[in-house]
C-alpha positions in Angstrom: -188.4 133.6 32.9 -188.3 134.2 28.8 -184.2 134.0 29.1 -184.5 130.1 31.5 -185.8 128.4 28.1 -183.4 129.5 25.8 -180.1 128.8 28.5 -181.9 125.8 28.9 -181.9 124.4 25.1 -178.7 125.8 25.1 -177.3 123.6 27.9 -179.2 121.0 26.7 -177.5 121.5 23.5 -174.7 121.2 24.6 -174.9 118.2 26.8 -175.8 116.4 23.9 -172.6 117.5 21.9 -170.3 117.0 24.6 -171.8 113.3 25.8 -174.9 112.0 23.7 -177.4 109.5 25.2 -176.7 106.6 24.0 -180.2 105.5 22.4 -179.3 101.9 20.7 -182.0 101.6 18.1 -180.2 103.6 16.0 -177.4 101.5 16.2 -178.6 97.6 15.5 -180.9 96.0 13.2 -184.1 94.8 13.6 -183.9 90.8 12.2 -181.8 89.8 9.6 -181.0 91.5 6.7 -180.1 90.7 3.3 -176.7 88.2 3.7 -178.6 86.4 6.0 -181.2 85.9 2.7 -178.4 85.0 1.2 -176.8 82.8 3.1 -180.2 81.0 3.6 -181.1 80.8 0.0 -178.0 78.9 -0.9 -178.0 77.5 1.9 -181.7 75.4 0.9 -180.8 75.7 -2.9 -178.0 72.7 -1.2 -180.2 70.9 0.6 -182.6 70.7 -2.7 -179.7 68.5 -4.5 -180.5 66.3 -1.7 -183.8 65.9 -1.5 
């Protein structure tokens, strides 16, 4: 039984290397970023000219 745990860990590491699990939270932003804030600031300034 002491041999089974390291073998399973090795198999898991090999599987993760060959075919990594898809984890979308590592790839996608959560909410608007700084570029969006800049665009909105510019948009709001242009609207203020007409007010």
